[in-house]
N, C-alpha and C positions, 0 to 999 in steps of 0.2 A: 799775238804772242810770237816772239822770234824763236828760231830754232835753238839759239844759245840759252834760252831761259831754262831748258831742261838741265843744262850743265849746272846752272846756279842752284836749281832746286835740289839736284843730287848732292851738291856741295853742302847745302844746309843740313841735309840728312846725315852726311858724314861727320860734320862738325858736332851735331847733336849727339850722335852715337859715340863720338870720341869723349864727350863730356860724361855720358852715361857710363862708359867703360872706366873713366877715371873715378867716378863715384863707387862703382863696384869694386875696383881695385883697392880703394881706400878702405872699404868695408872688410874685404878679405884680409888686407894687411893688418887690420886692427882686431881680428877675431879673438886674439888673446889679450887685448888691452883692457885693464881694469876699468869698469864703469863706462866703456865706450858705447856711444849711441850711433847705430847705423843710419844710413840715409838712402833715399832712392830719388831718381831723376824724374821730374814731371815735364812733359813736353806740351807745346802749344803750336797750332798752325799760325803762319805769318799772314800778313795782309793779302787778301785775294784780289785778283784782277777781274773786272767786269768785262764780259764779251761785248764787243761793239755791236750795237743794234739788237742785242738780245734782251729779253725781259729780265726783270729783277730776279735774282737767284741763280742766273746762269753765270757763275763765276769760276775762274780757274785758280786753284791754289798755287802759292809761290814758295811752298816749302815748309820747313819746321824750325822751331827754335826751342831752347830750354826755358820753360816758364819759372821753374824753381827747383831747388834741391831740398826735398822734404826730409827732415830729420825725425826719426822715430824716438820718442822719449820713453818708450815702454821699458819696464824694469828688466834687467838681465837675470840670469840664474845666480843664486847665492851659493858661494863655495866656502866651505869651512876651512879655517886655518888654525894654527897653534899660537898665534900672536893676539893677545888681548886687545891691542890697539888697532887691529884691523877691524874696520867698521863698515857695515853695509846698511842701506836704508831699505826696509821692506815696505815699499809703496812710494808715495809721493814725497818729494823734498830734495834739498841739496845741502851739503855741508858748506859752511862759510869759512873761507881761509883768506889770509891777508899776508902780503910780503912784510918782512920785519921792518919796522920804522915807517910804514906807509899807512895811509888811511884808505887805500884802495881795497875793495872787497871783491873776491872772486867766488864762484860757486862750482861745486864739483860733486859728482857721484862716486868718485874714486876715493875710498876710505883707507888707503894703505898709509897710515900715519905711524910715525916713530918718534920717540923722545931723543933729542940730541944731548950733547954733553952739558949743555946749559939748562936742561930741564924743559925745553920747549917741545911741544908736540907738533911735528912738521910733516908735510907731504914730501914726496921725493924731490920736489923742486925748491924746497926750503920755505914754502909758505906755511904760516902758523895757523892751526885750527883755532877758531874763535869759540868762546864759551863764557858762561857767567860764573864768576868766582863765588862759590857758596860760603866762603869764609867772610865775605863782605856784608852779609846780612840775609834777611829773609828773602826767599825766592819771589821776585815780582812777576808780573805778566811778561811774556816774551817781548811784547812791543815796547815796554818801558825798561827792559833790562839793559844795563850798560855792559856790552860785551867787551871782553879783553882777550889777550893772547893766553892760551892755556899753557901754563908753566908751573912746574913743581919747584917750589922755592928750596934752595940749598943753604946749609950753614957754611961757616968759614972753611970747614973741612971738606966741602963738596958733598956732604951727606944730606939726604932729604929726611927730615925728622918731623914727628908730631910732638907738640909741647906736652909736658907732664900736666896732670890734673890732680889736685889735692883731694884726699878723701873727705867727703862731707856726710857720708852715711855708712853705718855699719849694721849688719844684721846677723844675729846669732840665734839659732833655734836649737835648743838643747833638751835632752832629757836628763834630769838630775835624780839620781837614785834615791827613792824615798826611804831606803834602809841605810843610807850612808851614815858613817859615824862623824860626829862633829870633830873638827881638827883644832879649832880655836874657841875655847869656852871662856867667857868673861862674865862672872856673876853680876858685876855692877853695870856692865854695858854690853849685853849679849848681842846687840844688833850692829855694833861697831868693833867687834873683836879683831877682824882682819885689819881694819884701819889702824887700830891701836898697835898691832904687832908689826906693821910695816916699818922697816928701817932701811932708808935709802943708802946709808953708809955701809951696810953689810954686803958681802959678796952675793948672797941671795936675800933680797929684801923680805921675802917670805920663805920660811923653811918648807920643804915638801910635805911635812907632817902638819902644817898649819891650816890646810884646807882639804876639802874633799875632792875637788875637781878643778882643773884649769884647762883653758883652750886658748889657742894663739891664732892670730891672723895678721898678715902684713897690711899696714896702711901707709899712705904716702903724704908727705908734706908738700908745700907749695913749690919746692925745688925738684920734686919727683923722687926724693930719697925715701926708701922704704924703712919703716920702723915696725918692730914687733909690738902689736897690741895684745896684751895678755889679760884675760879675764879669769878671776879666781872666784870660786863659789864654795860656800860652807854652810851646812844646815845649822839652824839655831834650835837647840833642844830644850834649853831652860827658858821659861817665860815665852815660848814661841807658839803654843797651841791655844787657839780659841776654843775653850771648853764647849761652847754651845754649838759651833759650826764645824769643829774638827779641822780647822785650817792649819797649814804648816808654813813655816817661814825659812827662807835662806837669805843670807847676806852675800854681797858680792863686791868686788873691786874691779874697776877697769883701769889698766895701767900701761905704761910704756917703760922701757929701761930708764932708770934715773939718769944715766949719763946722757940720754937723748933729750931730756926735759930742760927747756929753757925758761920755765915759769919761776915764780918767786918762792917756791917751796924749798924746804931744807931737808929735814928728816923724812918728810912725806913726799919728797920729790919723786915724780913718776906716777903718782895717783892722779887719775883724771876724773873719776867718778866713783862714788860709793853709794850703796843703797841696799834695798831689800826686795825680795820677790815673795809674794804670798800665793800659796796654792790651796785650792779647796780640797775636801776630803776625797774627791775623785781624781786628784792629781792634775787638775787643769789650772792654768795660770789665772789667778783671780785679780790680783792688783800688784802694784809695785811702788817703790819710792826711789828717788835719785837725788843725790846731793853733789854739788861742786863747790870748790873754794880756791882761795889763793894764798893760804898760809897754813902752817902746821897746826894751828889751833882749830879743833873741830867746831868751835863756836862760830867760826867764819864760814863754815860750810853750810850753805842754805839750799833749799830745793832748787834743782837744776832748771834752767830755762827750757821752754818747750818749743819745738819746731812748729812750722805751719801745719804739719801733719799730726801734731799732738804727741810727738816723741821727745823724750828727754835728751838734752844736748850737753856735751862737754866740749872744752876747748883744748886743742892740741897746739902747743907752741914748742917746736923743736929748734935746736941750735942752727942758726943760719937761715931760718925760714920765717914766714909771716904766720901769725896765729890763724887757726881755722876752727870754725864751729862744726862739730860732728854730731849727728843724731844717732841714738842707740836704739835699735829695734829688737826687742825680745818677743815680738808678736803681740804686743799690747800697746795701744795708744789711747789718747783721751780726746773727746770732743769738747772738753771744757778746760779746766785748770787743775792745780793741785788742791786737794782737800787737806789742809794743814791743821791738826788739832791744836786747841789752845794750849800754849806753853811749849810747843814744839817749833821753835824758830830756827833751829839749826841741828846739825848732826849731834852736837853735845847734849841736846835735850831729849834724846830718844829714851834714855834710861832703860828700865826693865819692863815697862808696860807695853803690851801688844797694841793697845789702843792709842799709844802715842805716835805710831807710825803714820806718816803722811801717806796719802793714796791718791790715785787719779780720780777725778770727777767724771762720772759716766764713762768708764773704760770700755774699749771695744777690743775683744779678743779676736785675732785673725785666725783663719783656718789653719795656718802654719804658725804655731806658737810654742813656747817652752812648756815642758810638762814635768811632772814629779811622780813618775810611775816606778814601781818596783823593777829592778833590773839595773844593768850597768849604766853609769853616767856616760853620755855620748853626745857628740856634736852631730846633729842630723843635717844641719845646713848652715853655712857661713858665707857671707858675701860683703863686699865693700866696693865703692864706686870710683876709687882713685886709681891712678896708674903712673908709671914712670915714663920718661922720655922714650919714644919708640923710633926705630929706623924703618924706612919704607922697604917692604919686601916684594910687593907686587901691586899692580893696579888692575882694575876691571871696570867694565862699563855695562850698565843694565839697559833694558829695552827702552827706558824712558830717557836715556842719554845722560845719566848721572855717572860721572867718572869718580870712582872710589879708590882709596888707597888702603892697603892692609899693612899694618906695622908690627914690628917685633914685640911690642907690648900687648899684643892681642887686640888692639883697637882697629876698627874700620871707620874711616872718615870719608864723608862726601866732600869732594874737592871742587868739582866743576859740573855745571849743567850744560850739555851741548845742545844748541838750538838747531833748527832746520829752516831753510828758506823755501818759499814757493812763489810761483809766477802764474799770472793768468794765461799767458801764452809762452810756455817754456821753449817751444820751437823757434820763437823769435829771439832767443839768446844768441850772443855772439861767441863763436868758438875761439878761444885764445890760444889753443894748443896746450899740451901738457895736461890734458883731461880737465881743463878749466873752461868755465863759461863766465861771461860778464853780462850784466843787464843792458838792455837797449830800449829804445822807444817802442819797438814792436813787441818786446816781451812783457811790457807793462811794469808797474812798480813792484818791488819785492815786498813780500809779506813774511815776517819772521815769527815763528811759533815754536812751541815745545813738541818734541816727538810724541806721537799718539794723540795730539789734539787736533780737532777739525779734520781736515782731509790729509794731514801729514802722517806719514808712516812711522813705524817704530824703528828703533836702531838695533841691529843684530851685531853683537860683539863677536870677535874671533871669526869674522866672515868678510868676504869681499864679493862685490857684485861683478859678475863677468860681463863681457860684451853681449849686447842683444842681437848681434849679427847671426843669422842662420845660414850656414854654409850651403846647404842644399838649395835654398832660395836664391842665393847669390850665383851659384853655378848655372841654374836655369836662366837667370837674368843675363848672365854673361854669354850663354849660347844664343839667346834671342838678340842680344846687342851685336854679337859678331855677325849673325846672319843679316841683321838690318844694315850693318856697315857694308857687308859684301853686296847686298842688293842695291844700296845707294851708289856704290862704286860702279856697279854694272850699269846703272842708269847713265852715269857720266860717260862710260865707254860706248854705250849704245848711242847716246846723243852725239858723241864725237863721230861715230861711223855715219850717222845720218847727215851730219854737216859735211863730211868728206864726200859722201855720195852726191849731195847737192852741188858741191864745188865741181864734181866731175861731170855734171850735166853740160857745163859750158864747153868742155872739150869734145 
């Protein structure tokens, strides 16, 4: 080995330590970078020289080189923020982002996403977060899900809205005062007195003295327009008591304002359903009847259709909207059909006989149902399932990666499902810059799944993953690297002095 070989060996050490210092500098520079993954330099010795005439194993090293820069994919510390679209991954996984208009996919741990003016959820470099549009159908497996840009659709005015939903179910749970006085008595037709007194042409279709109790709830048509649904109740005192069982009967009307009604009714416009409620001696709802029709003639009003849940239904058709079938729940439903006595084909056939009232076959009284106890008539619970158009007020993300929107109409809708990507060898991914990675042959094929499934982590909303660089470790490594650099430079100066001494021998 020549004297000059020491110069070259020292040079390899300096070059290797320069690379190490560059890696350390990059780590320290990115200590505040969201989702940054630190690296460390791995060294290897270079090819050795066999001593002439020496046995195997007597070799002289020729220096050092960098074998690889190993990137740690350990998770960084999660930091809370006040922005709901700041997302962090608690565990394994990467977010999938794509440049607009491109089929290229990048992967990132940096979840600092924001909605732009067009409703796209983007990272700071304009790449769009990918997700599954939950409005497109039932959630499939992540492997078969067709991912798309996450975007909140806007209307022509630039507003993000939720479509209205027509009411299809109304629930009213009431207590009707067992001592209430009858407001509309009709000796010839006691069970249809309210129906007979209704006059759509009057300012008040029913005078306030015509009934014992009324309650109101807003319902919505197919355009999202609200309409007042008013239910009127009145006890039937004559011909109403079953002498053997002590049962009591109330009649009722379900109505909307006549001006809102687009049905074919005239004088009875606004009436949606008419019927009776029968209570036992203990004040519990025992049975009921319900009639619906399409003309003023009570002979055309027949037992109302039943929903799949065994609840009577009526049809709402308001001006400018499509007709909607609505179920009425007083806390009683049937597992069968209507029991219609012989001779009672319509509302006109009820007459004065208690036994002429239709009833539910095998009725089921729910724990929450109407009652007929002594005391004030009161609405204990009312509900309906329709709503008007709503405007987006806020978004949120749960730990399963479901992006939800909260709207001004009180509705919360699931909008997108955010997937995560995984690799067999994430250290083999290529750093694209901008906190982005891309897949390579060394990383292996990408596997896409939903958060929390398999080894994929959960998603933490309003959080960002910090850099996994530890400053104390980097400072120690920097000190060691600096000393190694100094030592290698000392080798070069020493080897130079030896060569100078050898050259001086000739003199």
